[in-house]
C-alpha positions as CSV (number, residue, x, y, z in Angstrom):
1,X,67.9,77.0,75.8
2,X,68.0,73.2,75.1
3,X,70.4,74.2,72.4
4,X,72.4,76.0,74.6
5,X,72.7,72.7,77.2
6,X,73.4,70.6,74.1
7,X,76.5,72.9,72.9
8,X,77.8,73.2,76.2
9,X,78.0,69.6,76.9
10,X,79.5,68.9,73.5
11,X,82.2,71.5,73.7
12,X,83.0,70.4,77.5
13,X,83.3,66.5,76.3
14,X,86.0,68.0,73.5
15,X,87.7,69.5,75.9
16,X,88.2,66.7,78.4
17,X,88.5,63.9,75.8
18,X,91.6,65.7,74.5
19,X,93.2,65.3,78.0
20,X,94.3,61.7,77.8
21,X,96.2,62.3,74.4
22,X,97.8,65.5,76.3
23,X,99.5,64.2,79.2
24,X,101.6,67.3,80.1
25,X,98.2,68.5,81.1
26,X,97.2,65.3,83.5
27,X,100.4,65.9,85.2
28,X,99.8,69.6,86.2
29,X,95.9,67.7,87.7
30,X,98.0,65.1,89.1
31,X,102.0,65.2,89.8
32,X,102.3,68.7,90.4
33,X,99.6,68.8,93.1
34,X,101.1,66.1,94.8
35,X,104.8,67.8,94.6
36,X,103.5,70.8,96.3
37,X,101.6,69.0,99.1
38,X,105.0,66.7,99.5
39,X,107.3,70.1,99.5
40,X,105.4,72.1,101.6
41,X,104.8,69.2,104.6
42,X,107.8,68.0,104.9
43,X,110.6,71.1,103.3
44,X,108.4,73.9,105.0
45,X,106.1,71.9,107.7
46,X,108.6,71.5,110.3
47,X,109.0,75.5,110.7
48,X,105.7,76.6,110.7
49,X,104.0,76.5,114.0
50,X,100.3,76.3,113.8
51,X,97.5,76.7,116.3
52,X,94.8,74.0,117.1
53,X,96.1,71.1,115.3
54,X,99.3,69.7,113.0
55,X,100.4,71.2,109.9
56,X,99.3,68.8,107.7
57,X,95.6,69.3,108.8
58,X,96.5,73.3,108.2
59,X,98.1,72.8,104.9
60,X,95.8,70.8,102.7
61,X,92.7,72.8,102.8
62,X,95.0,75.6,101.9
63,X,96.9,73.8,99.1
64,X,93.5,72.0,97.6
65,X,92.2,75.8,97.2
66,X,95.3,77.2,95.4
67,X,95.5,74.5,93.1
68,X,91.4,74.7,92.5
69,X,92.1,78.5,91.9
70,X,95.2,77.6,88.9
71,X,92.9,74.5,87.7
72,X,91.1,77.5,85.1
73,X,95.0,77.5,83.2
74,X,93.9,74.8,80.8
75,X,90.9,77.1,79.9
76,X,93.0,80.2,79.1
77,X,95.9,78.2,77.4
78,X,93.1,76.4,75.2
79,X,90.8,79.5,74.6
80,X,93.9,81.3,73.1
81,X,94.9,78.3,70.8
82,X,91.5,78.6,69.6
83,X,91.3,81.7,68.9
84,X,94.8,82.1,66.8
85,X,94.5,78.6,65.3
86,X,91.1,79.9,63.3
87,X,88.5,77.5,65.5
88,X,86.8,80.2,66.7
89,X,86.2,81.3,63.2
90,X,85.0,77.6,62.5
91,X,82.6,77.6,65.3
92,X,81.1,81.2,64.3
93,X,79.9,79.1,60.7
94,X,78.1,76.3,62.9
95,X,74.5,76.7,63.9
96,X,75.5,76.4,67.5
97,X,74.9,78.4,70.6
98,X,78.0,81.2,70.9
99,X,77.8,81.1,74.6
100,X,78.8,77.4,74.7
101,X,82.4,77.4,73.8
102,X,83.0,79.7,76.9
103,X,80.7,77.8,79.3
104,X,81.7,74.1,77.5
105,X,85.3,75.4,78.3
106,X,84.4,76.3,82.0
107,X,82.4,73.1,82.7
108,X,85.1,71.2,81.6
109,X,87.1,72.6,84.3
110,X,84.8,71.8,87.3
111,X,85.8,67.7,86.4
112,X,89.6,68.5,86.1
113,X,89.0,70.7,89.6
114,X,87.3,67.5,91.2
115,X,90.2,65.1,89.8
116,X,92.6,67.6,91.3
117,X,90.4,67.3,94.7
118,X,90.2,63.9,95.0
119,X,94.2,63.6,94.4
120,X,95.2,66.2,96.9
121,X,92.9,64.6,99.6
122,X,94.1,60.7,98.9
123,X,97.8,62.4,99.2
124,X,96.8,64.3,102.6
125,X,95.7,61.0,104.1
126,X,98.4,59.6,103.4
127,X,101.0,62.1,104.9
128,X,99.0,62.6,108.2
129,X,95.8,65.0,107.0
130,X,92.7,63.8,108.7
131,X,88.3,64.9,108.6
132,X,86.9,66.1,111.7
133,X,84.1,66.8,111.0
134,X,80.8,65.3,109.5
135,X,80.5,63.6,105.7
136,X,78.1,66.4,105.1
137,X,80.4,69.3,106.5
138,X,83.3,67.7,103.9
139,X,81.0,67.3,101.2
140,X,79.7,71.1,101.9
141,X,83.4,71.6,101.4
142,X,84.3,70.2,98.4
143,X,81.0,72.2,96.7
144,X,82.6,75.3,98.1
145,X,85.7,74.7,96.2
146,X,84.1,73.7,93.1
147,X,82.4,77.2,93.1
148,X,85.2,79.0,93.9
149,X,87.6,77.2,91.0
150,X,84.6,77.4,88.7
151,X,84.4,81.4,89.3
152,X,88.5,81.2,88.6
153,X,88.1,79.5,85.3
154,X,86.1,82.9,84.3
155,X,89.2,84.7,85.1
156,X,91.3,82.8,83.0
157,X,89.1,82.7,80.2
158,X,88.8,86.5,80.2
159,X,93.1,86.2,80.2
160,X,93.2,83.7,77.5
161,X,90.7,85.9,75.1
162,X,92.7,89.4,76.5
163,X,96.7,88.0,75.3
164,X,98.5,87.2,72.4
165,X,99.4,83.8,72.8
166,X,99.3,80.7,75.0
167,X,102.4,81.4,76.6
168,X,101.6,85.0,77.8
169,X,98.0,83.9,78.9
170,X,99.4,81.5,81.2
171,X,102.1,83.9,82.4
172,X,99.7,86.7,82.8
173,X,97.3,84.2,85.0
174,X,100.0,82.7,87.0
175,X,101.1,86.5,87.8
176,X,98.2,87.7,88.8
177,X,97.0,84.9,90.8
178,X,99.8,83.2,92.4
179,X,100.8,86.4,94.6
180,X,96.9,86.4,96.1
181,X,97.5,83.0,97.3
182,X,101.0,83.3,99.7
183,X,99.5,86.6,101.0
184,X,96.7,84.7,102.4
185,X,95.7,82.0,105.0
186,X,96.5,79.4,102.8
187,X,100.1,78.1,104.1
188,X,100.7,80.1,107.4
189,X,98.7,81.7,109.9
190,X,98.1,85.1,109.2
191,X,99.1,86.7,112.7
192,X,102.8,85.9,111.7
193,X,102.7,88.6,108.3
194,X,103.8,92.0,109.0
195,X,100.5,94.5,109.6
196,X,100.1,95.7,106.1
197,X,100.3,91.9,104.4
198,X,98.0,90.8,107.6
199,X,95.3,93.7,106.8
200,X,95.0,92.6,103.0
201,X,95.0,89.2,103.8
202,X,92.1,88.8,105.9
203,X,90.2,90.5,102.9
204,X,91.8,88.5,100.9
205,X,89.0,86.2,98.9
206,X,91.6,83.3,99.6
207,X,91.5,83.8,103.2
208,X,88.0,83.6,103.2
209,X,87.5,80.2,101.3
210,X,90.4,78.7,102.6
211,X,88.7,79.0,106.4
212,X,85.7,77.9,104.8
213,X,87.0,74.8,104.1
214,X,89.5,74.2,107.0
215,X,86.2,75.2,109.1
216,X,84.2,72.6,107.3
217,X,86.9,69.7,107.0
218,X,88.7,70.1,110.2
219,X,86.4,72.2,112.5
220,X,89.3,75.3,112.5
221,X,87.3,78.2,114.1
222,X,86.0,80.5,111.2
223,X,86.1,84.3,111.3
224,X,83.0,85.8,111.1
225,X,80.7,84.0,108.2
226,X,83.5,82.5,106.4
227,X,81.1,80.1,104.6
228,X,78.9,82.1,103.0
229,X,81.6,85.0,102.7
230,X,83.9,82.2,100.2
231,X,80.3,81.9,98.3
232,X,79.7,85.4,98.0
233,X,83.0,86.1,96.7
234,X,82.9,83.4,94.3
235,X,79.7,84.6,93.1
236,X,81.0,88.2,92.7
237,X,84.3,86.6,90.6
238,X,82.1,85.3,88.2
239,X,79.4,88.4,88.1
240,X,82.5,90.8,87.0
241,X,84.7,88.0,84.6
242,X,81.9,86.0,83.1
243,X,80.6,89.0,81.6
244,X,83.8,90.8,80.7
245,X,84.7,87.4,79.0
246,X,81.8,87.0,76.9
247,X,81.7,90.6,75.8
248,X,85.4,89.9,74.9
249,X,84.7,86.5,72.9
250,X,81.5,88.5,70.8
251,X,83.8,91.0,69.7
252,X,86.7,88.8,68.5
253,X,84.3,86.7,67.1
254,X,82.5,89.5,65.1
255,X,85.7,90.8,63.7
256,X,87.2,87.1,62.9
257,X,89.4,86.9,66.0
């Protein structure tokens, strides 16, 4: 266990150290989120009516959840590159814990996701967003976001190991996750959707997580027990995709990629 923890931290550090050398990745965590906030706030915001508050308050929790979910795309691309460049074979030759490769990747995502949350919240505060709850509630909301993002890092890890190239890894993950973010309460009230989409949106983990964060950050009425529901969804996603990613990694390592 000590070796697993140590090796996981080393791999996580490796993935974080390379970020300053890859400015395009930093843009995805900084400039791109800001662009999304400004576009939705000033292009669509005037046409979208939300109950109990301003659209800025409504938007920021939703767009943070969307951005957090996509935070694992670096893991998908990075793992795919490592497999096809032979780095996984080199890891196999080292006296290291095998799960550390995946654990380190997903752990690094927590740091980059936290950076995205800070960038988005600061941008939100500038355009009119404000917290209407206690500091403790706000912190719990951030913790819930990081848990949700960590769960989706395992989804992206599995996709990265399953696809044939970094480009296809990014495309498959985008196609799989992107519709879920829009068929949810992230950007518009669920009540404005057609009945079929509304029924799906109500059970969508994105809706449950967004509503939970809204409740914790701006006091938005929560439907049922959304906070525990969001936590349970994150755990379920991890329980499904973490074993799948580990099993896939072991099979690829066993046959040399």
